[in-house]
N, C-alpha and C positions, 0 to 999 in steps of 0.2 A: 627506466620505465618499469612500472609494475607488470611483470610477465603474466599475471593473472588476467590482465586486460585482454590478452590474446584468446582467453577462454570464453569471452563474452560474444554472443552473436550480434551481428549488426542489427541495429534497430530499424525495422521496416514497418511503418504504419500500414494497416490494412487499407485496401482501396475503399473509398467512401461512396456510398449511395446517398445522394441528397434528396430525400423524399420525406416530407413531413408526416406521411402516413405510415412510416416504418419506425418502430422503436429500436434505436441503436444502443447497444450496450458494449460495443467493442473498444471504445476509447475512454471508458471510465468517466463518462459525463453524466450529469443529472438529466434524467429523462422525464422529469416532472415540470409542468408549467409553473413558473414562479408568479405569485400573486402580485397584484398592484400594491398591496400594503407592504409587501417585502421590498419591492422596487423603491417605494417612498422612503422606507427605513434605510435602505442601502444608500440612496442618494444623499439623504440627510447625514448619515454617518461619514460618508466620503468628504463632505464639505468641511468637516471638523479636522481632517487629517492634514498635517504639514508634510507635503510630498517631497520636500527637499531634505528631509531628515529620516533616519531609520526609526521604525516604531519602537515603543518602549518594550525592551526585551524582558523586563520584570513586571509584566502586567498582572499585578496582584489581584485585581478585581476579576479578571478573566480566569486566572488560576483557581481562585476561590469558587467561582461559579461552576467551573468544570468539576472541581473536586466534590462540591456539594451534589451536583447532578450524578456523579459516579459513586458517591458514598465512600470517598477515600480522603486522606489528608492531602492538602495542596502540595506538600513536599513530594508527593508521588505522581504529580502531573507535569508533563512536559508539553510545550507548544511547538509545533512544527509548521512549516509553510506548505505542507502537503503530505500525502501518504508516502510518496517516494522518499522524501527526506527522513521521515520517521523510520521507514524500513531500513534505509542505509545506516542510520544511527544505531538502531537496535542490533543489526547484524554486526556492525563494527565493534560494538560493546560485548557481544556474547559469543562470537565465533572466532575460531582460529583454523589453521590448515588441517588439523586432525578432527575437527568437529564433524560428526555424521548428522546429516539432515534428511528428513523425509518430506517430500512435496507431494501433495495430492493434486491431481489435475482433473478437469479443467480448473485453472487458477489464474490469478493476475500475473501476467508475464514478467513484470518488473521484479517480482520476488526472485526468480531464477537468475536474472541479470545481476542483482546485488549479491546473492549467495555465492556466485562464481568468483567474486572478488575475494572471498574469505575462506572458502573451502573447496576441495576437489571431491569430497565425499557426499555427493548429492544423489539421493535415491528417489524414485518416482513410483507412485501408485495411483491408479485411476479411481475416481469416485464413480460408483455405479449409481445410475439414475440421478444425475446432478440437478435436474430441474424439479424434482419432487423431494421426497425424503432422502437425504444423503445416506448412502450405504458405503462404508469403507471396506475394501476387500483386503483382509489380512491373511487369506487362505493360500495365496500363491507361494510365497516364500517369506522368510524373515527379511523385511525391507532393509535391515541393517547388516545383511550378510555380505555386502560389498557390490552386489549386482545392481545394474540400472534397469528400470522397467520402462 
């Protein structure tokens, strides 16, 4: 067993309040109402999918559209089934046990979970005023001095 799994905190979803008058941002969900037009397009698209087969992993048209939108070459675009998969892939490719990482918080909790699989050198620093103009505090100490904040 990968002993780094012992460093990962148990996943505990927050308690959920089910009230349509409260904007919930804690589960990384879309908090915008989807239009009727979007629903029609989605239902139409789903009807064309063969659900008994994996999708085309070399979706050239999607890669080209994303590349064009991002103003990069399509060779520089990867498609993932969600942000968690992308994070896991990126950290697996770029990190090793000696890599030092700085995480600003508040942040998306899954980042820390995946980082702990690849490095023990995680440092933390708080974002001052996270709901307005983000200010990063570099004054405390060198975040790469080995201490955790």
